[in-house]
C-alpha positions in Angstrom: -6.8 49.4 -106.1 -7.0 46.4 -103.7 -10.1 44.2 -103.7 -11.2 41.3 -101.4 -14.3 39.1 -101.7 -16.2 37.0 -99.3 -19.2 34.7 -99.9 -21.3 33.9 -96.8 -23.8 31.1 -97.1 -27.1 32.2 -95.4 -30.8 32.2 -96.1 -30.9 35.7 -94.4 -28.6 37.5 -96.9 -31.1 40.2 -97.7 -31.8 40.9 -94.0 -28.1 41.1 -93.2 -27.4 43.4 -96.2 -30.1 45.8 -95.1 -29.1 45.7 -91.5 -25.5 46.5 -92.3 -26.4 49.3 -94.7 -29.0 50.8 -92.3 -26.4 50.7 -89.5 -23.7 52.6 -91.4 -26.2 55.0 -93.1 -26.4 56.9 -89.8 -22.7 58.0 -90.3 -21.6 57.6 -93.9 -22.8 57.4 -97.5 -24.8 54.2 -98.2 -27.1 53.1 -101.0 -29.1 49.9 -100.9 -32.2 47.9 -101.6 -33.2 44.3 -100.7 -30.7 42.8 -103.2 -27.7 45.1 -103.4 -25.9 47.7 -101.4 -22.8 50.0 -101.4 -21.2 51.3 -98.2 -18.6 54.1 -98.7 -16.2 54.5 -95.8 -13.6 57.2 -95.9 -11.0 54.4 -96.2 -12.7 52.0 -98.6 -16.0 50.7 -99.8 -18.0 47.5 -99.6 -20.4 46.3 -102.3 -23.0 43.8 -101.1 -25.2 41.4 -103.0 -27.9 39.1 -101.6 -29.5 36.1 -103.2 -31.6 33.4 -101.5 -28.6 31.3 -100.5 -25.7 33.7 -99.8 -24.4 37.2 -99.1 -21.6 38.3 -101.4 -19.2 41.1 -100.1 -16.7 42.9 -102.3 -14.4 45.3 -100.5 -12.2 47.8 -102.3 -9.6 50.3 -101.0 -6.5 52.2 -102.3 -4.0 50.6 -99.9 -3.4 47.2 -98.3 -3.9 48.8 -94.8 -7.2 50.2 -95.8 -8.5 47.0 -97.4 -7.6 45.2 -94.1 -9.4 47.9 -92.1 -12.5 47.8 -94.3 -12.7 44.0 -94.2 -12.4 44.0 -90.4 -15.1 46.6 -90.0 -17.6 44.8 -92.2 -16.8 41.4 -90.7 -17.0 42.5 -87.1 -20.4 44.1 -87.7 -21.7 41.1 -89.7 -20.6 38.7 -87.0 -22.4 40.8 -84.4 -25.6 41.0 -86.5 -25.5 37.3 -87.5 -24.4 35.9 -84.1 -27.1 33.1 -84.2 -25.6 31.7 -87.4 -22.0 32.4 -86.4 -20.9 33.0 -90.0 -17.4 32.0 -91.2 -16.1 35.0 -93.1 -13.2 34.2 -95.3 -11.8 37.0 -97.4 -10.1 36.2 -100.7 -7.9 38.8 -102.4 -8.8 39.6 -105.9 -6.1 40.4 -108.5 -5.2 44.1 -108.4 -7.0 46.1 -111.0 -4.9 47.8 -113.6 -6.4 50.4 -115.8 -4.9 50.8 -119.3 -5.1 53.9 -121.4 -6.1 53.5 -125.1 
């Protein structure tokens, strides 16, 4: 499993979280409230968390190509929705998760 994170400073985190989730909910499985959301694409997922100062995004996928695609989709939509703030979205790869059997 591949994972990338981005933290976007904004006072409108909850608004952007809800806007992203509502947008994608027309086509795919999405769950959200004002503080947290989960968008499930066929090629990956994005967990969102909003606090008063920032929007946290955590993207997960099974392949490097899918993580890249998921990051691009989320970033391009957020950039469109937050065009007044012109957010700088920097993705940081998280260490690969390894599950261990007992």
